[in-house]
KELUMLUM-449382 format. One record per residue (C-alpha): x, y, z; residue in one letter. Coordinates in steps of 0.1 Angstrom, whole numbers, padded with zeros to 4 digits, always signed. Example, Ala and Ser with C-alpha at 12.3 -4.5 7.8 and 13.67 -1.06 7.14 Angstrom:
! residues 2
+0123-0045+0078A +0137-0011+0071S 
END
This chain:
! residues 203
-0723+0181-0318X -0746+0175-0289X -0740+0186-0254X -0737+0150-0245X -0708+0147-0276X -0692+0182-0259X -0693+0171-0228X -0669+0136-0237X -0646+0158-0258X -0623+0172-0226X -0628+0138-0209X -0620+0118-0235X -0588+0140-0238X -0577+0144-0207X -0577+0102-0207X -0556+0105-0235X -0531+0121-0221X -0529+0100-0191X -0525+0069-0208X -0497+0087-0230X -0482+0097-0193X -0487+0062-0185X -0470+0044-0219X -0442+0067-0213X -0434+0055-0184X -0436+0015-0189X -0411+0028-0218X -0388+0048-0194X -0389+0022-0166X -0368-0006-0183X -0341+0021-0196X -0340+0040-0160X -0336+0002-0143X -0307-0006-0164X -0294+0028-0158X -0296+0021-0119X -0283-0016-0126X -0250-0003-0140X -0243+0027-0119X -0242+0000-0089X -0221-0023-0107X -0194+0001-0113X -0197+0013-0077X -0195-0017-0065X -0161-0025-0089X -0146+0004-0080X -0151-0008-0045X -0139-0044-0056X -0114-0029-0071X -0098-0007-0041X -0100-0037-0015X -0084-0065-0045X -0054-0037-0048X -0050-0039-0009X -0052-0076-0005X -0026-0083-0037X -0003-0054-0017X -0005-0072+0017X +0005-0109+0004X +0032-0092-0017X +0043-0076+0016X +0036-0108+0035X +0057-0126+0007X +0086-0099+0010X +0088-0097+0045X +0089-0141+0047X +0122-0136+0022X +0134-0115+0040X +0139-0137+0066X +0146-0167+0045X +0179-0152+0032X +0207-0166+0049X +0231-0154+0028X +0229-0116+0027X +0257-0101+0041X +0253-0075+0071X +0277-0048+0069X +0305-0047+0096X +0317-0011+0116X +0348-0004+0135X +0318+0011+0164X +0293+0001+0190X +0267+0024+0187X +0239+0029+0166X +0243+0068+0165X +0282+0064+0156X +0273+0039+0130X +0244+0067+0114X +0270+0071+0086X +0278+0034+0078X +0234+0037+0078X +0232+0063+0053X +0245+0038+0023X +0216+0019+0028X +0191+0052+0032X +0202+0065-0003X +0203+0025-0018X +0164+0023-0007X +0151+0055-0013X +0172+0054-0048X +0148+0019-0057X +0120+0039-0049X +0120+0073-0072X +0136+0049-0097X +0102+0028-0099X +0081+0061-0097X +0072+0062-0060X +0066+0096-0045X +0083+0099-0016X +0063+0123+0012X +0079+0117+0047X +0110+0100+0059X +0123+0085+0104X +0142+0069+0118X +0143+0050+0149X +0177+0033+0165X +0176+0003+0180X +0135-0004+0179X +0126-0028+0209X +0111-0049+0187X +0134-0061+0161X +0139-0101+0165X +0179-0095+0157X +0178-0070+0183X +0161-0087+0208X +0182-0117+0204X +0213-0100+0198X +0212-0062+0210X +0247-0067+0220X +0261-0077+0184X +0243-0053+0160X +0233-0024+0154X +0200-0016+0144X +0184+0017+0120X +0147+0018+0112X +0140+0035+0084X +0100+0046+0083X +0087+0058+0051X +0056+0071+0033X +0050+0068-0001X +0025+0069-0033X +0021+0051-0063X +0005+0026-0084X +0004-0013-0071X +0031-0020-0098X +0057+0003-0085X +0050-0006-0050X +0058-0043-0063X +0089-0037-0084X +0100-0013-0054X +0103-0047-0030X +0113-0068-0058X +0148-0043-0057X +0148-0047-0022X +0144-0080-0018X +0178-0082-0043X +0198-0055-0021X +0236-0068-0008X +0230-0061+0026X +0204-0076+0052X +0168-0056+0057X +0140-0065+0068X +0103-0050+0059X +0089-0046+0096X +0059-0029+0089X +0041-0021+0057X +0001-0004+0052X -0012+0001+0023X -0046+0018+0012X -0060+0035-0015X -0057+0069-0020X -0077+0099-0018X -0098+0109-0043X -0078+0079-0067X -0080+0044-0065X -0056+0041-0092X -0024+0051-0064X -0022+0035-0033X -0007+0056-0002X +0020+0029+0017X +0036+0035+0051X +0065+0012+0060X +0093+0009+0080X +0119-0013+0067X +0152-0022+0093X +0189-0016+0084X +0214-0037+0103X +0256-0032+0107X +0276-0055+0128X +0289-0039+0162X +0329-0036+0166X +0345-0072+0166X +0358-0062+0205X +0321-0053+0211X +0310-0089+0198X +0339-0110+0214X +0325-0097+0248X +0286-0106+0241X +0272-0141+0255X +0261-0147+0221X +0298-0145+0208X +0312-0137+0174X +0285-0136+0151X 
END
């Protein structure tokens, strides 16, 4: 082999390696693009799932609130006292029913608070002298199906209750579960003597 041929051997070897690398890159490029596309699609699906859960939960909440407002056949518990503070025992029965339904449907109760006679309640605003009102504030964790079943059962309660607020977000770390913050207003009629003296009369 002459000197010129000896010089060409390393050059050909380098060119062959470069060509091999280029071919390998060209072959792998479609798979890499497919992987990136699939990954983006999964992330987009997770976001859409979370957003859809929020929208569905919001629609369910609005429907529940509308149903509560439209049901004129609901009864309101009558009491022999005038103040909400004295009437807490009567509200306790409704507390128990609502919490029992939450637990029955698999919802985890994270916190419970209450407020007597919330000033923004529509019934209290129109007829504060006739009714006691207690706003039950709940923080719950559960799946959408569990929340839906809970709302259905709350709507079926014999006594009037009103879902005044509801905020639903995807639970951090697991989008299959929701963090639900809601307020349910409970009502009772005040003592008859107090209602008779009310400008709204006996209701």
